[in-house]
Kinemage of the C-alpha trace (Angstrom):
@kinemage 1
@onewidth
@group {chain A} dominant
@subgroup {mainchain}
@vectorlist {calphas} color= white
{ca met a 1} P -13.188 0.759 2.384
{ca ala a 2} L -15.352 2.967 0.209
{ca leu a 3} L -13.279 5.953 1.036
{ca ile a 4} L -10.159 4.411 0.371
{ca ile a 5} L -11.567 3.263 -2.942
{ca ala a 6} L -12.851 6.566 -3.889
{ca arg a 7} L -9.561 8.192 -3.007
{ca asp a 8} L -7.200 5.488 -4.794
{ca gly a 9} L -9.310 4.574 -7.818
{ca pro a 10} L -11.371 1.519 -8.560
{ca thr a 11} L -8.305 -0.580 -9.382
{ca cys a 12} L -5.702 -2.771 -7.456
{ca val a 13} L -2.572 -0.911 -6.636
{ca trp a 14} L -0.397 -3.937 -7.134
{ca cys a 15} L -1.988 -5.720 -10.304
{ca ala a 16} L -4.225 -2.886 -11.839
{ca arg a 17} L -7.201 -5.198 -12.228
{ca pro a 18} L -10.239 -3.407 -12.017
{ca phe a 19} L -12.506 -4.323 -8.920
{ca asp a 20} L -15.997 -5.974 -9.500
{ca thr a 21} L -18.272 -7.705 -7.176
{ca arg a 22} L -17.697 -11.158 -8.255
{ca leu a 23} L -14.034 -12.039 -9.367
{ca val a 24} L -11.740 -9.129 -8.164
{ca arg a 25} L -13.018 -8.191 -4.850
{ca pro a 26} L -11.457 -4.790 -3.332
{ca thr a 27} L -10.002 -4.955 0.259
{ca thr a 28} L -7.821 -2.565 2.125
{ca glu a 29} L -4.235 -3.374 2.702
{ca his a 30} L -1.910 -1.586 5.286
{ca leu a 31} L 1.221 -0.059 3.647
{ca val a 32} L 3.190 -0.616 7.139
{ca pro a 33} L 1.999 -3.665 8.496
{ca arg a 34} L 0.859 -3.405 12.081
{ca ile a 35} L 3.634 -5.957 13.123
{ca lys a 36} L 5.986 -3.280 12.087
{ca gly a 37} L 4.295 -0.396 14.040
{ca gly a 38} L 1.883 0.651 11.176
{ca pro a 39} L -1.365 2.625 12.488
{ca ser a 40} L -5.076 1.681 11.798
{ca trp a 41} L -5.438 4.931 9.805
{ca met a 42} L -7.131 5.633 6.590
{ca glu a 43} L -3.623 6.797 5.341
{ca asn a 44} L -1.931 3.642 6.098
{ca glu a 45} L -4.435 1.731 3.742
{ca val a 46} L -4.499 1.186 -0.087
{ca ala a 47} L -7.032 -0.430 -2.084
{ca ala a 48} L -6.010 -3.969 -3.266
{ca cys a 49} L -7.651 -6.888 -4.612
{ca arg a 50} L -7.857 -9.831 -2.345
{ca arg a 51} L -5.317 -12.004 -4.283
{ca cys a 52} L -2.610 -9.442 -3.894
{ca asn a 53} L -3.515 -8.676 -0.407
{ca asn a 54} L -3.075 -12.435 0.594
{ca glu a 55} L 0.049 -12.820 -1.625
{ca arg a 56} L 1.925 -9.843 -0.060
{ca gly a 57} L 1.651 -10.865 3.513
{ca his a 58} L 4.389 -9.071 5.534
{ca arg a 59} L 6.904 -8.539 2.504
{ca ser a 60} L 8.072 -4.944 2.192
{ca leu a 61} L 6.348 -2.799 -0.403
{ca gly a 62} L 9.476 -2.446 -2.821
{ca glu a 63} L 9.934 -6.366 -2.490
{ca phe a 64} L 6.270 -6.948 -3.504
{ca ala a 65} L 6.285 -4.507 -6.241
{ca asp a 66} L 9.286 -6.281 -7.802
{ca glu a 67} L 7.582 -9.542 -7.450
{ca cys a 68} L 4.438 -8.213 -9.078
{ca glu a 69} L 6.531 -6.887 -12.068
{ca gly a 70} L 8.076 -10.347 -12.363
{ca leu a 71} L 4.759 -11.887 -12.675
{ca gly a 72} L 3.622 -9.504 -15.368
{ca arg a 73} L 1.464 -7.493 -13.151
{ca ser a 74} L 1.372 -3.628 -13.375
{ca pro a 75} L 2.049 -2.248 -9.793
{ca asp a 76} L 1.108 1.643 -9.458
{ca val a 77} L 4.292 2.502 -7.588
{ca ala a 78} L 3.446 6.250 -7.909
{ca arg a 79} L 0.203 5.692 -6.024
{ca val a 80} L 2.092 3.553 -3.343
{ca ile a 81} L 4.743 6.479 -3.014
{ca ala a 82} L 1.793 9.096 -2.837
{ca ala a 83} L 0.115 7.024 0.059
{ca leu a 84} L 3.329 6.694 1.950
{ca glu a 85} L 3.869 10.388 1.576
{ca ala a 86} L 0.449 10.982 3.005
{ca leu a 87} L 1.003 8.589 5.741
{ca gln a 88} L 4.362 10.217 6.613
{ca thr a 89} L 2.669 13.683 6.603
{ca ala a 90} L -0.179 12.284 8.921
{ca ile a 91} L 2.484 10.961 11.405
{ca ala a 92} L 4.136 14.243 11.581
{ca glu a 93} L 0.986 16.073 12.424
{ca arg a 94} L -0.501 13.469 14.524
{ca gly a 95} L 2.663 12.286 16.270
{ca gly a 96} L 3.354 8.822 17.582
{ca gln a 97} L 4.059 5.780 15.335
{ca arg a 98} L 7.832 5.767 16.328
{ca arg a 99} L 8.424 2.257 14.994
{ca ala a 100} L 6.765 3.052 11.612
{ca arg a 101} L 8.756 6.190 10.876
{ca pro a 102} L 12.175 4.243 9.591
{ca tyr a 103} L 10.101 1.553 7.775
{ca ile a 104} L 8.297 4.554 5.865
{ca ala a 105} L 11.670 6.274 5.121
{ca gly a 106} L 13.486 3.225 3.984
{ca gln a 107} L 10.474 2.086 1.645
{ca leu a 108} L 10.112 5.681 -0.019
{ca arg a 109} L 13.910 5.366 -0.641
{ca arg a 110} L 13.538 2.022 -2.208
{ca leu a 111} L 10.499 2.891 -4.250
{ca arg a 112} L 11.826 6.238 -5.584
{ca arg a 113} L 14.911 4.449 -6.863
{ca arg a 114} L 12.921 2.305 -9.190
């Protein structure tokens, strides 16, 4: 988790709250859920607070970003897009992850249209 926080910064990707050790505990969240073929790679994870990670569940990235904005939160869509692009590159280099590829492409299209 420390590597992901060092890469992504000390705030939640969905609500922008800064992490601390008491109230806003950091977690790592899969961009592409395992159920949709997402790998257990560092490139498939972003730093999110426990609240946002639990609330997202299996909703799509675009759907949850819209919901966060509706709740007055400030999702860092640029950071999510950058992480998805890094995951897409990692999959192209390592191969496999056939089920995750269309999900990533669809989410990138949706998030870029925002």
